[in-house]
Each structure stands twice: as C-alpha cells, then as structure tokens.
N, C-alpha and C positions, 0 to 999 in steps of 0.2 A: 504493499500501499503506500503509496506517495501523499504527503501532505503538502498543501502549500505555505501552512501559518503552523508556527508550532502549538498555537492553541488548539489546532486539530487533534493531538497526538493522544489527548485522553480519550476521544469520543470514538478514534481509530480502534484504539486499545481496548475500550469497553465492548465495541461491536464484537471484536476479532477473539478475544479473550472466551476461554469456556464456560461453561454455566456451571456451577455445581454440583449439577446433576451428569453432565459430563463428564467432570472430574470423579466424581465416586465411581461411573462405570469405569473410567482408568483403572482404579484401586482396585475393583472387583476384577477385572481383566488380569491385572496383575496377580492377583489372590489365584486364579484359575490358574495360569501359565504355571505361576511355581508349582502348586497342588501339583498338577499333572506330573510336571518335569521330575517330581519325587516319586510317583505314582508308576506311569504308562510312559510319559513323554507326548502324550496327543490329548488334544483339549478341545469341547465345544461349550464355546461363552453364547450366550445369548441366542443359540439356533445358528450360532456360524462357529467355523472352524477357526481357532486362534493359533497365533506361533511367537517364538521369543523376538522376533523382531518386533511384531505389533506390540505386544509388554514392553519393550525398550521405548518405541515410540510413545507409549503412556506412560514410561517413567520421567521421561523427559517433560511431557506436559503436565503433570504434576509436580517437577522439579521448579517449572518456570513458574507457577501457579501458587506457590507456598502449600499445596496440599498434601 
C-alpha cells in the first residue's frame, strides 16, 4: 500500500491488520499443526489440509501483531 501523506498510515494499518478472530484462528492453526507433528505429521484444520508453511506464516502474523 502506498500513502500520499503520513496521516494515512494509521488508517492503512487498521484496514490491513488482521482482526482478533483472524489472530485467534492463526493461534489455533499453529496448535493443530504442532499437535499433528507430535502424533502423525498430517493435519486437517477447519476442513482444510494445513502444513508447517502455513503455521510459519501464522506465527509471523501473530508476532507482528503482538498476539
């Protein structure tokens, strides 16, 4: 995203930041992947196959947003 004026940055951050529900989903996905890695290695989360790459991405999202 590009901002013409610095006053636009807070609005841009608000619009593109994940919601608390999205952050909660990230945390749940990570927990599901870590649990599966200890047990079987494959995991289905909320009806879709997920893997370590998805968990890594969600860890970054949670880290960036202090969750």
